[in-house]
Jmol script that loads the backbone (N, CA, C; Angstrom):
load data "model"
ATOM      1  N   MET A   1      24.550   0.175   1.197  1.00  0.00           N
ATOM      2  CA  MET A   1      24.164   0.718  -0.086  1.00  0.00           C
ATOM      3  C   MET A   1      23.220  -0.244  -0.809  1.00  0.00           C
ATOM      4  N   THR A   2      23.502  -1.553  -0.719  1.00  0.00           N
ATOM      5  CA  THR A   2      22.662  -2.524  -1.405  1.00  0.00           C
ATOM      6  C   THR A   2      21.259  -2.555  -0.806  1.00  0.00           C
ATOM      7  N   LYS A   3      21.158  -2.361   0.496  1.00  0.00           N
ATOM      8  CA  LYS A   3      19.841  -2.320   1.130  1.00  0.00           C
ATOM      9  C   LYS A   3      19.047  -1.129   0.613  1.00  0.00           C
ATOM     10  N   LEU A   4      19.724  -0.022   0.442  1.00  0.00           N
ATOM     11  CA  LEU A   4      19.074   1.185  -0.062  1.00  0.00           C
ATOM     12  C   LEU A   4      18.522   0.949  -1.459  1.00  0.00           C
ATOM     13  N   VAL A   5      19.299   0.307  -2.297  1.00  0.00           N
ATOM     14  CA  VAL A   5      18.854   0.015  -3.665  1.00  0.00           C
ATOM     15  C   VAL A   5      17.638  -0.908  -3.625  1.00  0.00           C
ATOM     16  N   ALA A   6      17.690  -1.938  -2.780  1.00  0.00           N
ATOM     17  CA  ALA A   6      16.563  -2.870  -2.682  1.00  0.00           C
ATOM     18  C   ALA A   6      15.304  -2.166  -2.207  1.00  0.00           C
ATOM     19  N   VAL A   7      15.450  -1.305  -1.225  1.00  0.00           N
ATOM     20  CA  VAL A   7      14.288  -0.582  -0.711  1.00  0.00           C
ATOM     21  C   VAL A   7      13.733   0.361  -1.771  1.00  0.00           C
ATOM     22  N   MET A   8      14.610   1.032  -2.502  1.00  0.00           N
ATOM     23  CA  MET A   8      14.145   1.938  -3.549  1.00  0.00           C
ATOM     24  C   MET A   8      13.404   1.183  -4.638  1.00  0.00           C
ATOM     25  N   VAL A   9      13.898   0.015  -5.011  1.00  0.00           N
ATOM     26  CA  VAL A   9      13.223  -0.803  -6.018  1.00  0.00           C
ATOM     27  C   VAL A   9      11.845  -1.208  -5.517  1.00  0.00           C
ATOM     28  N   MET A  10      11.763  -1.595  -4.266  1.00  0.00           N
ATOM     29  CA  MET A  10      10.493  -2.018  -3.710  1.00  0.00           C
ATOM     30  C   MET A  10       9.506  -0.858  -3.623  1.00  0.00           C
ATOM     31  N   VAL A  11       9.982   0.317  -3.324  1.00  0.00           N
ATOM     32  CA  VAL A  11       9.095   1.483  -3.269  1.00  0.00           C
ATOM     33  C   VAL A  11       8.488   1.728  -4.645  1.00  0.00           C
ATOM     34  N   VAL A  12       9.293   1.620  -5.663  1.00  0.00           N
ATOM     35  CA  VAL A  12       8.801   1.812  -7.025  1.00  0.00           C
ATOM     36  C   VAL A  12       7.763   0.744  -7.358  1.00  0.00           C
ATOM     37  N   VAL A  13       8.044  -0.494  -6.989  1.00  0.00           N
ATOM     38  CA  VAL A  13       7.105  -1.581  -7.257  1.00  0.00           C
ATOM     39  C   VAL A  13       5.791  -1.343  -6.531  1.00  0.00           C
ATOM     40  N   VAL A  14       5.866  -0.947  -5.269  1.00  0.00           N
ATOM     41  CA  VAL A  14       4.654  -0.706  -4.490  1.00  0.00           C
ATOM     42  C   VAL A  14       3.854   0.444  -5.084  1.00  0.00           C
ATOM     43  N   VAL A  15       4.529   1.497  -5.486  1.00  0.00           N
ATOM     44  CA  VAL A  15       3.835   2.647  -6.075  1.00  0.00           C
ATOM     45  C   VAL A  15       3.161   2.244  -7.380  1.00  0.00           C
ATOM     46  N   LEU A  16       3.830   1.454  -8.188  1.00  0.00           N
ATOM     47  CA  LEU A  16       3.266   1.063  -9.478  1.00  0.00           C
ATOM     48  C   LEU A  16       2.116   0.072  -9.342  1.00  0.00           C
ATOM     49  N   THR A  17       2.202  -0.825  -8.379  1.00  0.00           N
ATOM     50  CA  THR A  17       1.151  -1.835  -8.242  1.00  0.00           C
ATOM     51  C   THR A  17       0.020  -1.370  -7.352  1.00  0.00           C
ATOM     52  N   GLY A  18       0.316  -0.519  -6.391  1.00  0.00           N
ATOM     53  CA  GLY A  18      -0.704   0.005  -5.490  1.00  0.00           C
ATOM     54  C   GLY A  18      -1.256  -1.048  -4.555  1.00  0.00           C
ATOM     55  N   ALA A  19      -2.232  -0.655  -3.808  1.00  0.00           N
ATOM     56  CA  ALA A  19      -2.823  -1.557  -2.818  1.00  0.00           C
ATOM     57  C   ALA A  19      -3.827  -2.515  -3.444  1.00  0.00           C
ATOM     58  N   ALA A  20      -4.030  -2.443  -4.740  1.00  0.00           N
ATOM     59  CA  ALA A  20      -4.993  -3.323  -5.403  1.00  0.00           C
ATOM     60  C   ALA A  20      -4.609  -4.786  -5.276  1.00  0.00           C
ATOM     61  N   TRP A  21      -3.357  -5.046  -5.004  1.00  0.00           N
ATOM     62  CA  TRP A  21      -2.885  -6.415  -4.868  1.00  0.00           C
ATOM     63  C   TRP A  21      -3.130  -6.956  -3.466  1.00  0.00           C
ATOM     64  N   GLY A  22      -3.861  -6.252  -2.669  1.00  0.00           N
ATOM     65  CA  GLY A  22      -4.050  -6.585  -1.265  1.00  0.00           C
ATOM     66  C   GLY A  22      -4.470  -8.005  -0.983  1.00  0.00           C
ATOM     67  N   PHE A  23      -5.236  -8.615  -1.860  1.00  0.00           N
ATOM     68  CA  PHE A  23      -5.705  -9.962  -1.572  1.00  0.00           C
ATOM     69  C   PHE A  23      -4.825 -11.024  -2.212  1.00  0.00           C
ATOM     70  N   ASN A  24      -3.686 -10.647  -2.721  1.00  0.00           N
ATOM     71  CA  ASN A  24      -2.722 -11.587  -3.273  1.00  0.00           C
ATOM     72  C   ASN A  24      -1.661 -11.953  -2.248  1.00  0.00           C
ATOM     73  N   CYS A  25      -1.940 -11.716  -0.996  1.00  0.00           N
ATOM     74  CA  CYS A  25      -0.958 -11.971   0.060  1.00  0.00           C
ATOM     75  C   CYS A  25      -0.329 -13.361  -0.046  1.00  0.00           C
ATOM     76  N   PRO A  26      -1.124 -14.428  -0.109  1.00  0.00           N
ATOM     77  CA  PRO A  26      -0.527 -15.758  -0.127  1.00  0.00           C
ATOM     78  C   PRO A  26       0.416 -15.976  -1.308  1.00  0.00           C
ATOM     79  N   VAL A  27       0.082 -15.402  -2.452  1.00  0.00           N
ATOM     80  CA  VAL A  27       0.919 -15.566  -3.641  1.00  0.00           C
ATOM     81  C   VAL A  27       2.268 -14.892  -3.443  1.00  0.00           C
ATOM     82  N   VAL A  28       2.251 -13.657  -2.989  1.00  0.00           N
ATOM     83  CA  VAL A  28       3.496 -12.907  -2.812  1.00  0.00           C
ATOM     84  C   VAL A  28       4.319 -13.497  -1.663  1.00  0.00           C
ATOM     85  N   ILE A  29       3.648 -13.913  -0.603  1.00  0.00           N
ATOM     86  CA  ILE A  29       4.350 -14.542   0.515  1.00  0.00           C
ATOM     87  C   ILE A  29       5.036 -15.820   0.044  1.00  0.00           C
ATOM     88  N   LYS A  30       4.351 -16.613  -0.774  1.00  0.00           N
ATOM     89  CA  LYS A  30       4.937 -17.854  -1.307  1.00  0.00           C
ATOM     90  C   LYS A  30       6.144 -17.548  -2.187  1.00  0.00           C
ATOM     91  N   GLN A  31       6.053 -16.509  -3.013  1.00  0.00           N
ATOM     92  CA  GLN A  31       7.193 -16.123  -3.852  1.00  0.00           C
ATOM     93  C   GLN A  31       8.393 -15.761  -2.983  1.00  0.00           C
ATOM     94  N   ALA A  32       8.143 -15.001  -1.922  1.00  0.00           N
ATOM     95  CA  ALA A  32       9.223 -14.602  -1.021  1.00  0.00           C
ATOM     96  C   ALA A  32       9.816 -15.819  -0.317  1.00  0.00           C
ATOM     97  N   GLU A  33       8.961 -16.750   0.111  1.00  0.00           N
ATOM     98  CA  GLU A  33       9.453 -17.964   0.763  1.00  0.00           C
ATOM     99  C   GLU A  33      10.356 -18.768  -0.165  1.00  0.00           C
ATOM    100  N   ASP A  34       9.922 -18.923  -1.422  1.00  0.00           N
ATOM    101  CA  ASP A  34      10.709 -19.685  -2.389  1.00  0.00           C
ATOM    102  C   ASP A  34      12.064 -19.035  -2.656  1.00  0.00           C
ATOM    103  N   MET A  35      12.053 -17.710  -2.816  1.00  0.00           N
ATOM    104  CA  MET A  35      13.314 -17.004  -3.070  1.00  0.00           C
ATOM    105  C   MET A  35      14.215 -17.071  -1.843  1.00  0.00           C
ATOM    106  N   LEU A  36      13.637 -17.004  -0.668  1.00  0.00           N
ATOM    107  CA  LEU A  36      14.417 -17.087   0.563  1.00  0.00           C
ATOM    108  C   LEU A  36      15.078 -18.462   0.692  1.00  0.00           C
ATOM    109  N   LYS A  37      14.382 -19.513   0.283  1.00  0.00           N
ATOM    110  CA  LYS A  37      14.974 -20.856   0.298  1.00  0.00           C
ATOM    111  C   LYS A  37      16.197 -20.911  -0.608  1.00  0.00           C
ATOM    112  N   LYS A  38      16.088 -20.280  -1.790  1.00  0.00           N
ATOM    113  CA  LYS A  38      17.236 -20.217  -2.705  1.00  0.00           C
ATOM    114  C   LYS A  38      18.397 -19.477  -2.059  1.00  0.00           C
ATOM    115  N   ALA A  39      18.086 -18.370  -1.413  1.00  0.00           N
ATOM    116  CA  ALA A  39      19.123 -17.548  -0.795  1.00  0.00           C
ATOM    117  C   ALA A  39      19.795 -18.283   0.352  1.00  0.00           C
ATOM    118  N   GLU A  40      19.027 -19.063   1.094  1.00  0.00           N
ATOM    119  CA  GLU A  40      19.580 -19.789   2.234  1.00  0.00           C
ATOM    120  C   GLU A  40      20.438 -20.982   1.811  1.00  0.00           C
ATOM    121  N   ALA A  41      20.356 -21.380   0.555  1.00  0.00           N
ATOM    122  CA  ALA A  41      21.109 -22.534   0.079  1.00  0.00           C
ATOM    123  C   ALA A  41      22.614 -22.291   0.094  1.00  0.00           C
ATOM    124  N   LYS A  42      23.023 -21.059  -0.211  1.00  0.00           N
ATOM    125  CA  LYS A  42      24.459 -20.742  -0.258  1.00  0.00           C
ATOM    126  C   LYS A  42      24.751 -19.408   0.432  1.00  0.00           C
ATOM    127  N   PRO A  43      24.516 -19.327   1.730  1.00  0.00           N
ATOM    128  CA  PRO A  43      24.771 -18.038   2.403  1.00  0.00           C
ATOM    129  C   PRO A  43      26.271 -17.756   2.515  1.00  0.00           C
ATOM    130  N   ASN A  44      26.607 -16.477   2.532  1.00  0.00           N
ATOM    131  CA  ASN A  44      27.986 -16.074   2.792  1.00  0.00           C
ATOM    132  C   ASN A  44      27.940 -14.810   3.653  1.00  0.00           C
ATOM    133  N   ALA A  45      29.083 -14.262   3.947  1.00  0.00           N
ATOM    134  CA  ALA A  45      29.150 -13.100   4.843  1.00  0.00           C
ATOM    135  C   ALA A  45      28.392 -11.895   4.281  1.00  0.00           C
ATOM    136  N   ASP A  46      28.391 -11.745   2.968  1.00  0.00           N
ATOM    137  CA  ASP A  46      27.695 -10.612   2.349  1.00  0.00           C
ATOM    138  C   ASP A  46      26.176 -10.788   2.354  1.00  0.00           C
ATOM    139  N   THR A  47      25.725 -12.018   2.236  1.00  0.00           N
ATOM    140  CA  THR A  47      24.291 -12.254   2.091  1.00  0.00           C
ATOM    141  C   THR A  47      23.582 -12.569   3.403  1.00  0.00           C
ATOM    142  N   LYS A  48      24.303 -12.931   4.423  1.00  0.00           N
ATOM    143  CA  LYS A  48      23.679 -13.293   5.710  1.00  0.00           C
ATOM    144  C   LYS A  48      22.783 -12.178   6.259  1.00  0.00           C
ATOM    145  N   PRO A  49      23.235 -10.915   6.303  1.00  0.00           N
ATOM    146  CA  PRO A  49      22.345  -9.849   6.800  1.00  0.00           C
ATOM    147  C   PRO A  49      21.092  -9.665   5.930  1.00  0.00           C
ATOM    148  N   LEU A  50      21.223  -9.835   4.624  1.00  0.00           N
ATOM    149  CA  LEU A  50      20.072  -9.724   3.735  1.00  0.00           C
ATOM    150  C   LEU A  50      19.065 -10.842   4.002  1.00  0.00           C
ATOM    151  N   ILE A  51      19.570 -12.033   4.212  1.00  0.00           N
ATOM    152  CA  ILE A  51      18.707 -13.179   4.493  1.00  0.00           C
ATOM    153  C   ILE A  51      17.981 -12.979   5.814  1.00  0.00           C
ATOM    154  N   ASP A  52      18.702 -12.513   6.825  1.00  0.00           N
ATOM    155  CA  ASP A  52      18.085 -12.276   8.134  1.00  0.00           C
ATOM    156  C   ASP A  52      16.989 -11.219   8.049  1.00  0.00           C
ATOM    157  N   GLU A  53      17.255 -10.155   7.328  1.00  0.00           N
ATOM    158  CA  GLU A  53      16.268  -9.097   7.191  1.00  0.00           C
ATOM    159  C   GLU A  53      15.058  -9.573   6.365  1.00  0.00           C
ATOM    160  N   SER A  54      15.332 -10.382   5.362  1.00  0.00           N
ATOM    161  CA  SER A  54      14.249 -10.942   4.565  1.00  0.00           C
ATOM    162  C   SER A  54      13.341 -11.815   5.430  1.00  0.00           C
ATOM    163  N   LYS A  55      13.928 -12.617   6.298  1.00  0.00           N
ATOM    164  CA  LYS A  55      13.144 -13.456   7.215  1.00  0.00           C
ATOM    165  C   LYS A  55      12.272 -12.596   8.125  1.00  0.00           C
ATOM    166  N   LYS A  56      12.828 -11.484   8.586  1.00  0.00           N
ATOM    167  CA  LYS A  56      12.075 -10.585   9.468  1.00  0.00           C
ATOM    168  C   LYS A  56      10.855 -10.016   8.741  1.00  0.00           C
ATOM    169  N   TYR A  57      11.064  -9.522   7.525  1.00  0.00           N
ATOM    170  CA  TYR A  57       9.955  -8.967   6.754  1.00  0.00           C
ATOM    171  C   TYR A  57       8.925 -10.041   6.408  1.00  0.00           C
ATOM    172  N   LEU A  58       9.386 -11.245   6.118  1.00  0.00           N
ATOM    173  CA  LEU A  58       8.468 -12.329   5.791  1.00  0.00           C
ATOM    174  C   LEU A  58       7.596 -12.687   6.991  1.00  0.00           C
ATOM    175  N   ALA A  59       8.185 -12.724   8.167  1.00  0.00           N
ATOM    176  CA  ALA A  59       7.408 -12.995   9.383  1.00  0.00           C
ATOM    177  C   ALA A  59       6.371 -11.897   9.618  1.00  0.00           C
ATOM    178  N   GLU A  60       6.757 -10.650   9.387  1.00  0.00           N
ATOM    179  CA  GLU A  60       5.822  -9.539   9.540  1.00  0.00           C
ATOM    180  C   GLU A  60       4.688  -9.632   8.507  1.00  0.00           C
ATOM    181  N   ALA A  61       5.026 -10.044   7.284  1.00  0.00           N
ATOM    182  CA  ALA A  61       4.007 -10.193   6.238  1.00  0.00           C
ATOM    183  C   ALA A  61       2.998 -11.265   6.628  1.00  0.00           C
ATOM    184  N   ARG A  62       3.487 -12.379   7.128  1.00  0.00           N
ATOM    185  CA  ARG A  62       2.572 -13.445   7.562  1.00  0.00           C
ATOM    186  C   ARG A  62       1.653 -12.948   8.674  1.00  0.00           C
ATOM    187  N   ALA A  63       2.219 -12.226   9.635  1.00  0.00           N
ATOM    188  CA  ALA A  63       1.425 -11.717  10.752  1.00  0.00           C
ATOM    189  C   ALA A  63       0.359 -10.735  10.261  1.00  0.00           C
ATOM    190  N   HIS A  64       0.730  -9.841   9.356  1.00  0.00           N
ATOM    191  CA  HIS A  64      -0.247  -8.891   8.803  1.00  0.00           C
ATOM    192  C   HIS A  64      -1.375  -9.638   8.095  1.00  0.00           C
ATOM    193  N   HIS A  65      -1.009 -10.661   7.326  1.00  0.00           N
ATOM    194  CA  HIS A  65      -2.016 -11.411   6.582  1.00  0.00           C
ATOM    195  C   HIS A  65      -2.946 -12.174   7.520  1.00  0.00           C
ATOM    196  N   GLU A  66      -2.375 -12.836   8.491  1.00  0.00           N
ATOM    197  CA  GLU A  66      -3.186 -13.641   9.418  1.00  0.00           C
ATOM    198  C   GLU A  66      -4.131 -12.782  10.257  1.00  0.00           C
ATOM    199  N   ASN A  67      -3.716 -11.574  10.584  1.00  0.00           N
ATOM    200  CA  ASN A  67      -4.523 -10.693  11.427  1.00  0.00           C
ATOM    201  C   ASN A  67      -5.283  -9.631  10.637  1.00  0.00           C
ATOM    202  N   ALA A  68      -5.318  -9.776   9.318  1.00  0.00           N
ATOM    203  CA  ALA A  68      -5.928  -8.759   8.464  1.00  0.00           C
ATOM    204  C   ALA A  68      -7.428  -8.660   8.681  1.00  0.00           C
ATOM    205  N   LYS A  69      -7.890  -7.413   8.796  1.00  0.00           N
ATOM    206  CA  LYS A  69      -9.310  -7.141   8.927  1.00  0.00           C
ATOM    207  C   LYS A  69      -9.795  -6.216   7.801  1.00  0.00           C
ATOM    208  N   THR A  70      -8.856  -5.511   7.172  1.00  0.00           N
ATOM    209  CA  THR A  70      -9.211  -4.570   6.116  1.00  0.00           C
ATOM    210  C   THR A  70      -8.297  -4.768   4.908  1.00  0.00           C
ATOM    211  N   LYS A  71      -8.644  -4.107   3.808  1.00  0.00           N
ATOM    212  CA  LYS A  71      -7.794  -4.153   2.620  1.00  0.00           C
ATOM    213  C   LYS A  71      -6.413  -3.585   2.921  1.00  0.00           C
ATOM    214  N   ARG A  72      -6.389  -2.569   3.765  1.00  0.00           N
ATOM    215  CA  ARG A  72      -5.105  -1.947   4.129  1.00  0.00           C
ATOM    216  C   ARG A  72      -4.188  -2.958   4.811  1.00  0.00           C
ATOM    217  N   ASP A  73      -4.755  -3.792   5.677  1.00  0.00           N
ATOM    218  CA  ASP A  73      -3.956  -4.812   6.346  1.00  0.00           C
ATOM    219  C   ASP A  73      -3.357  -5.791   5.344  1.00  0.00           C
ATOM    220  N   HIS A  74      -4.162  -6.175   4.348  1.00  0.00           N
ATOM    221  CA  HIS A  74      -3.652  -7.064   3.303  1.00  0.00           C
ATOM    222  C   HIS A  74      -2.588  -6.349   2.470  1.00  0.00           C
ATOM    223  N   GLY A  75      -2.784  -5.070   2.221  1.00  0.00           N
ATOM    224  CA  GLY A  75      -1.787  -4.282   1.499  1.00  0.00           C
ATOM    225  C   GLY A  75      -0.465  -4.225   2.247  1.00  0.00           C
ATOM    226  N   ASP A  76      -0.546  -4.090   3.574  1.00  0.00           N
ATOM    227  CA  ASP A  76       0.672  -4.092   4.395  1.00  0.00           C
ATOM    228  C   ASP A  76       1.379  -5.440   4.295  1.00  0.00           C
ATOM    229  N   ALA A  77       0.601  -6.523   4.279  1.00  0.00           N
ATOM    230  CA  ALA A  77       1.186  -7.860   4.161  1.00  0.00           C
ATOM    231  C   ALA A  77       1.907  -8.019   2.829  1.00  0.00           C
ATOM    232  N   VAL A  78       1.279  -7.545   1.765  1.00  0.00           N
ATOM    233  CA  VAL A  78       1.896  -7.641   0.442  1.00  0.00           C
ATOM    234  C   VAL A  78       3.170  -6.807   0.383  1.00  0.00           C
ATOM    235  N   ARG A  79       3.121  -5.602   0.928  1.00  0.00           N
ATOM    236  CA  ARG A  79       4.298  -4.723   0.916  1.00  0.00           C
ATOM    237  C   ARG A  79       5.466  -5.381   1.650  1.00  0.00           C
ATOM    238  N   LYS A  80       5.216  -5.920   2.825  1.00  0.00           N
ATOM    239  CA  LYS A  80       6.285  -6.574   3.604  1.00  0.00           C
ATOM    240  C   LYS A  80       6.812  -7.801   2.862  1.00  0.00           C
ATOM    241  N   ALA A  81       5.922  -8.554   2.240  1.00  0.00           N
ATOM    242  CA  ALA A  81       6.356  -9.738   1.494  1.00  0.00           C
ATOM    243  C   ALA A  81       7.217  -9.339   0.299  1.00  0.00           C
ATOM    244  N   LYS A  82       6.862  -8.226  -0.341  1.00  0.00           N
ATOM    245  CA  LYS A  82       7.668  -7.753  -1.472  1.00  0.00           C
ATOM    246  C   LYS A  82       9.041  -7.274  -1.006  1.00  0.00           C
ATOM    247  N   PHE A  83       9.101  -6.652   0.149  1.00  0.00           N
ATOM    248  CA  PHE A  83      10.399  -6.278   0.706  1.00  0.00           C
ATOM    249  C   PHE A  83      11.234  -7.528   0.951  1.00  0.00           C
ATOM    250  N   ALA A  84      10.611  -8.542   1.544  1.00  0.00           N
ATOM    251  CA  ALA A  84      11.312  -9.801   1.816  1.00  0.00           C
ATOM    252  C   ALA A  84      11.802 -10.425   0.515  1.00  0.00           C
ATOM    253  N   LEU A  85      10.949 -10.416  -0.500  1.00  0.00           N
ATOM    254  CA  LEU A  85      11.317 -10.965  -1.804  1.00  0.00           C
ATOM    255  C   LEU A  85      12.506 -10.218  -2.402  1.00  0.00           C
ATOM    256  N   ALA A  86      12.478  -8.905  -2.345  1.00  0.00           N
ATOM    257  CA  ALA A  86      13.570  -8.103  -2.915  1.00  0.00           C
ATOM    258  C   ALA A  86      14.892  -8.376  -2.206  1.00  0.00           C
ATOM    259  N   LEU A  87      14.850  -8.481  -0.894  1.00  0.00           N
ATOM    260  CA  LEU A  87      16.082  -8.749  -0.155  1.00  0.00           C
ATOM    261  C   LEU A  87      16.626 -10.143  -0.459  1.00  0.00           C
ATOM    262  N   ALA A  88      15.732 -11.118  -0.565  1.00  0.00           N
ATOM    263  CA  ALA A  88      16.162 -12.483  -0.897  1.00  0.00           C
ATOM    264  C   ALA A  88      16.720 -12.536  -2.319  1.00  0.00           C
ATOM    265  N   GLU A  89      16.087 -11.820  -3.257  1.00  0.00           N
ATOM    266  CA  GLU A  89      16.598 -11.763  -4.628  1.00  0.00           C
ATOM    267  C   GLU A  89      17.993 -11.148  -4.668  1.00  0.00           C
ATOM    268  N   GLU A  90      18.188 -10.115  -3.882  1.00  0.00           N
ATOM    269  CA  GLU A  90      19.511  -9.489  -3.828  1.00  0.00           C
ATOM    270  C   GLU A  90      20.555 -10.468  -3.289  1.00  0.00           C
ATOM    271  N   ALA A  91      20.183 -11.230  -2.279  1.00  0.00           N
ATOM    272  CA  ALA A  91      21.096 -12.213  -1.716  1.00  0.00           C
ATOM    273  C   ALA A  91      21.468 -13.262  -2.765  1.00  0.00           C
ATOM    274  N   VAL A  92      20.476 -13.737  -3.508  1.00  0.00           N
ATOM    275  CA  VAL A  92      20.739 -14.724  -4.558  1.00  0.00           C
ATOM    276  C   VAL A  92      21.654 -14.126  -5.624  1.00  0.00           C
ATOM    277  N   THR A  93      21.421 -12.896  -5.987  1.00  0.00           N
ATOM    278  CA  THR A  93      22.251 -12.229  -6.996  1.00  0.00           C
ATOM    279  C   THR A  93      23.695 -12.107  -6.523  1.00  0.00           C
ATOM    280  N   LEU A  94      23.875 -11.770  -5.263  1.00  0.00           N
ATOM    281  CA  LEU A  94      25.236 -11.631  -4.732  1.00  0.00           C
ATOM    282  C   LEU A  94      25.955 -12.980  -4.614  1.00  0.00           C
ATOM    283  N   GLN A  95      25.194 -14.049  -4.516  1.00  0.00           N
ATOM    284  CA  GLN A  95      25.800 -15.380  -4.420  1.00  0.00           C
ATOM    285  C   GLN A  95      26.283 -15.889  -5.769  1.00  0.00           C
ATOM    286  N   THR A  96      25.740 -15.340  -6.839  1.00  0.00           N
ATOM    287  CA  THR A  96      26.098 -15.782  -8.183  1.00  0.00           C
ATOM    288  C   THR A  96      27.421 -15.142  -8.588  1.00  0.00           C
ATOM    289  N   PRO A  97      28.372 -15.989  -9.014  1.00  0.00           N
ATOM    290  CA  PRO A  97      29.691 -15.437  -9.393  1.00  0.00           C
ATOM    291  C   PRO A  97      29.661 -14.601 -10.643  1.00  0.00           C
TER     292      PRO A  97
END
end "model"
wireframe off; spacefill off
backbone 0.3
color backbone group
């Protein structure tokens, strides 16, 4: 259920921001990396799957950015990085008592 909420939030964010953020890949990727570091500081059974999935999306975002040839490719990188960020944020939230 929590994954569904995170994905829905990210869909809303992507729709509102659009692909115009396509060239902000490094910024969004860095935000996701920083949040993932926070999440990895205190993992537990509830947050481990979120952290793993966040790492997967972050790796995909980096790959999209590195291999980008068009604005769409950069948009895909930003979208994946935002998914990674949302999952890491959820993990951090669940770690807070």
